[in-house]
N, C-alpha and C positions, 0 to 999 in steps of 0.2 A: 316878551314874557308878560304874563298876566300881572296886573298891578299889585296883586297880593304878594308877589315875590320880588317887587322892587326894593332896593335898599338893603339887600342881603349880601352884596358883594359878588353876585354871579357875573355881572358884566366885567368887573375888574379882573376876576379870575379867568374868564374867557379871553379877555384882552391880553393878559399876561402870557397865556399860552400862544396866542397869535403872534405876539411880539417875539417870543423865543423861536417860534417856527420861522418867522421872516428872517431873523438874523442867523439862526443856527442851521436851518435846513435850506433856505433859499439863498443865503449869503448876501442879502442886500445890505447896503450901507446906511440907508435911511428908510423910515416908514412914514407914511402920511395918513392922516385921518381928516375927513371932511365932515364938519359938524355945523348944523344950523346955529346961528348966533344966539337964539333964545333957548337952546337945549342945554340948560345948566347942568343937568345930571350927566349927560355924555361928556361935557367939558370937564366935569369933576373927575370922571373916570380917566380921561386922557391925561389930566394933570397927575393923578395918582400913578399912572404908568410912566411918567417922565416926559410926556409930550409937551411941547411949548407951541404957543400960537405963532405961526409964521406970517400969515396975512389973512385979510378978508377978501373974498372974491365972489362974484356972481357966476354961478355955474350955468353952462349952456343948457343942460338938461333940467334945470330948476331956476329959471330966470327971475322968479318973483321974490326970492329971498336970498340974501347973501349968506355964504357959508364961511366959517373959520377954517383955514387950512392949518392943521396941526402937524408938527414934525417931531420925530424922534431919531436921533443919530445913534449909530451902533455904539459909539463911545459913550 
C-alpha cells in the first residue's frame, strides 16, 4: 500500500480475512507468519490478530536478516 494509506487498519482487516479463510475454508490447525525483526508495524498487526512469536530464524531465501516466526492456533 502507498504510505498515505498506512495506519488505517487495512492490513489488519485483510489479515483477519486470511485467518478466517485458513481456519474455516482450508481447515488448518495453525497459521504462521514470517516477519522481519525490525518490521514493527507487521508485528503489531500479527499481535492484533492473535499471533504470538514462536521463534527467530534465518530463512534460506533471505539469509542476511533473521525473521520472527509467528504462530496462531485455531483455538
